One Martini backbone bead per residue (centre of mass of N, CA, C, O) as a GRO file, in nm:
protein
  168
    1UNK     BB    1   3.740  -1.387  10.659
    2UNK     BB    2   3.648  -1.228  10.353
    3UNK     BB    3   3.776  -1.072  10.078
    4UNK     BB    4   3.637  -0.819   9.859
    5UNK     BB    5   3.585  -0.703   9.570
    6UNK     BB    6   3.401  -0.484   9.400
    7UNK     BB    7   3.275  -0.702   9.214
    8UNK     BB    8   3.191  -0.899   9.446
    9UNK     BB    9   3.005  -0.704   9.588
   10UNK     BB   10   2.800  -0.671   9.363
   11UNK     BB   11   2.718  -0.966   9.342
   12UNK     BB   12   2.628  -1.002   9.631
   13UNK     BB   13   2.411  -0.783   9.642
   14UNK     BB   14   2.236  -0.876   9.391
   15UNK     BB   15   2.178  -1.169   9.538
   16UNK     BB   16   2.027  -1.029   9.819
   17UNK     BB   17   1.883  -0.767   9.696
   18UNK     BB   18   1.608  -0.595   9.567
   19UNK     BB   19   1.803  -0.356   9.553
   20UNK     BB   20   2.071  -0.364   9.330
   21UNK     BB   21   2.186  -0.103   9.393
   22UNK     BB   22   2.439   0.035   9.529
   23UNK     BB   23   2.399   0.232   9.841
   24UNK     BB   24   2.586   0.495   9.876
   25UNK     BB   25   2.362   0.680   9.840
   26UNK     BB   26   2.093   0.788  10.007
   27UNK     BB   27   1.906   0.801   9.745
   28UNK     BB   28   1.928   0.471   9.701
   29UNK     BB   29   1.740   0.437   9.928
   30UNK     BB   30   1.452   0.328  10.034
   31UNK     BB   31   1.238   0.548  10.180
   32UNK     BB   32   1.008   0.365  10.320
   33UNK     BB   33   1.273   0.187  10.474
   34UNK     BB   34   1.428   0.454  10.596
   35UNK     BB   35   1.664   0.570  10.834
   36UNK     BB   36   1.783   0.905  10.918
   37UNK     BB   37   2.095   1.006  11.084
   38UNK     BB   38   2.294   1.181  11.326
   39UNK     BB   39   2.620   1.207  11.478
   40UNK     BB   40   2.847   1.309  11.736
   41UNK     BB   41   3.169   1.197  11.758
   42UNK     BB   42   3.293   1.399  11.974
   43UNK     BB   43   3.055   1.279  12.199
   44UNK     BB   44   3.135   0.972  12.142
   45UNK     BB   45   3.213   0.728  12.325
   46UNK     BB   46   3.393   0.442  12.301
   47UNK     BB   47   3.204   0.258  12.464
   48UNK     BB   48   2.953   0.330  12.295
   49UNK     BB   49   3.069   0.242  12.021
   50UNK     BB   50   3.100  -0.057  12.090
   51UNK     BB   51   2.803  -0.108  12.149
   52UNK     BB   52   2.695  -0.014  11.873
   53UNK     BB   53   2.851  -0.220  11.700
   54UNK     BB   54   2.720  -0.469  11.828
   55UNK     BB   55   2.427  -0.393  11.759
   56UNK     BB   56   2.455  -0.394  11.454
   57UNK     BB   57   2.541  -0.691  11.423
   58UNK     BB   58   2.307  -0.821  11.569
   59UNK     BB   59   2.089  -0.705  11.380
   60UNK     BB   60   2.201  -0.830  11.112
   61UNK     BB   61   2.209  -1.145  11.233
   62UNK     BB   62   1.907  -1.136  11.241
   63UNK     BB   63   1.817  -1.451  11.211
   64UNK     BB   64   2.088  -1.620  11.189
   65UNK     BB   65   2.286  -1.526  10.988
   66UNK     BB   66   2.537  -1.639  10.797
   67UNK     BB   67   2.616  -1.359  10.672
   68UNK     BB   68   2.826  -1.057  10.654
   69UNK     BB   69   2.864  -0.727  10.528
   70UNK     BB   70   3.162  -0.513  10.507
   71UNK     BB   71   3.189  -0.196  10.345
   72UNK     BB   72   3.453   0.006  10.238
   73UNK     BB   73   3.388   0.319  10.057
   74UNK     BB   74   3.551   0.514  10.266
   75UNK     BB   75   3.865   0.695  10.293
   76UNK     BB   76   4.079   0.964  10.400
   77UNK     BB   77   3.919   1.214  10.514
   78UNK     BB   78   4.040   1.155  10.828
   79UNK     BB   79   4.363   1.096  10.884
   80UNK     BB   80   4.388   1.161  11.200
   81UNK     BB   81   4.185   0.904  11.270
   82UNK     BB   82   4.378   0.703  11.153
   83UNK     BB   83   4.491   0.340  11.187
   84UNK     BB   84   4.659   0.139  10.981
   85UNK     BB   85   4.796  -0.063  11.168
   86UNK     BB   86   4.545  -0.163  11.312
   87UNK     BB   87   4.393  -0.256  11.063
   88UNK     BB   88   4.607  -0.454  10.951
   89UNK     BB   89   4.610  -0.638  11.198
   90UNK     BB   90   4.317  -0.715  11.183
   91UNK     BB   91   4.317  -0.834  10.898
   92UNK     BB   92   4.537  -1.051  10.949
   93UNK     BB   93   4.391  -1.197  11.183
   94UNK     BB   94   4.141  -1.264  10.967
   95UNK     BB   95   4.313  -1.335  10.678
   96UNK     BB   96   4.401  -1.075  10.542
   97UNK     BB   97   4.626  -0.970  10.259
   98UNK     BB   98   4.507  -0.735  10.139
   99UNK     BB   99   4.423  -0.441  10.041
  100UNK     BB  100   4.170  -0.227  10.077
  101UNK     BB  101   4.152  -0.140   9.776
  102UNK     BB  102   4.125  -0.453   9.677
  103UNK     BB  103   3.942  -0.532   9.964
  104UNK     BB  104   3.660  -0.370  10.088
  105UNK     BB  105   3.538  -0.639  10.151
  106UNK     BB  106   3.368  -0.805  10.440
  107UNK     BB  107   3.319  -1.147  10.503
  108UNK     BB  108   3.112  -1.282  10.754
  109UNK     BB  109   3.060  -1.522  10.969
  110UNK     BB  110   2.879  -1.614  11.233
  111UNK     BB  111   3.150  -1.666  11.420
  112UNK     BB  112   3.249  -1.343  11.331
  113UNK     BB  113   3.102  -1.107  11.487
  114UNK     BB  114   3.329  -0.968  11.650
  115UNK     BB  115   3.490  -0.883  11.402
  116UNK     BB  116   3.269  -0.710  11.278
  117UNK     BB  117   3.246  -0.513  11.518
  118UNK     BB  118   3.535  -0.412  11.497
  119UNK     BB  119   3.513  -0.290  11.214
  120UNK     BB  120   3.289  -0.093  11.277
  121UNK     BB  121   3.439   0.058  11.495
  122UNK     BB  122   3.684   0.149  11.329
  123UNK     BB  123   3.529   0.298  11.106
  124UNK     BB  124   3.393   0.509  11.285
  125UNK     BB  125   3.651   0.613  11.428
  126UNK     BB  126   3.790   0.688  11.135
  127UNK     BB  127   3.564   0.795  10.926
  128UNK     BB  128   3.429   0.573  10.763
  129UNK     BB  129   3.267   0.434  10.498
  130UNK     BB  130   2.979   0.216  10.535
  131UNK     BB  131   2.846  -0.111  10.455
  132UNK     BB  132   2.596  -0.314  10.610
  133UNK     BB  133   2.492  -0.667  10.560
  134UNK     BB  134   2.273  -0.912  10.519
  135UNK     BB  135   2.227  -1.222  10.378
  136UNK     BB  136   1.897  -1.203  10.345
  137UNK     BB  137   1.824  -0.895  10.252
  138UNK     BB  138   1.672  -0.731  10.518
  139UNK     BB  139   1.946  -0.572  10.608
  140UNK     BB  140   2.081  -0.230  10.644
  141UNK     BB  141   2.378  -0.016  10.669
  142UNK     BB  142   2.505   0.321  10.702
  143UNK     BB  143   2.818   0.508  10.707
  144UNK     BB  144   2.968   0.821  10.729
  145UNK     BB  145   3.216   1.069  10.772
  146UNK     BB  146   2.972   1.266  10.911
  147UNK     BB  147   2.769   1.071  11.091
  148UNK     BB  148   2.572   0.917  10.892
  149UNK     BB  149   2.278   0.733  10.902
  150UNK     BB  150   2.148   0.430  10.743
  151UNK     BB  151   1.840   0.241  10.778
  152UNK     BB  152   1.747  -0.080  10.646
  153UNK     BB  153   1.400  -0.192  10.677
  154UNK     BB  154   1.081  -0.321  10.645
  155UNK     BB  155   1.087  -0.340  10.953
  156UNK     BB  156   1.011  -0.088  11.159
  157UNK     BB  157   1.074  -0.199  11.443
  158UNK     BB  158   1.365  -0.284  11.383
  159UNK     BB  159   1.468  -0.010  11.284
  160UNK     BB  160   1.392   0.149  11.544
  161UNK     BB  161   1.570  -0.002  11.740
  162UNK     BB  162   1.844   0.082  11.623
  163UNK     BB  163   1.807   0.386  11.615
  164UNK     BB  164   1.760   0.416  11.921
  165UNK     BB  165   2.029   0.290  12.012
  166UNK     BB  166   2.216   0.503  11.858
  167UNK     BB  167   2.087   0.774  11.992
  168UNK     BB  168   2.171   0.745  12.306
   0.00000   0.00000   0.00000
């Protein structure tokens, strides 16, 4: 895993996606190819969350994408849900030495998919806002602190598969 600064995240995004503005706000995602929905995290069991996190990463990495980005764009909204010790141990295990504020982007290589799924899991469990994106610029998803997903992919069948899987 490589940690990216906000400036490096912008450069990475603009070199991979056709809509170059970083889509933090739902309104920034192209409407024609985005599915939006919410989940109630209070009734979303941890085992299901782990499965959902793995599904997200598997979906982003197909077909065999080289890298994938997980960017934590918001945290601290629900401090009672956060476990900073757990996150810091995860980050250090993956080779990250900087603070989240200094390196909110996490670039994972193909063989680090399980680490990416772990970060997605922790982020959703902590109530952090994330954007995760494929290297080929064909798939992306976001999750915010209120449990709202946005899934972007021009292939409707692919987008619908992930949305259906997450809504189960």
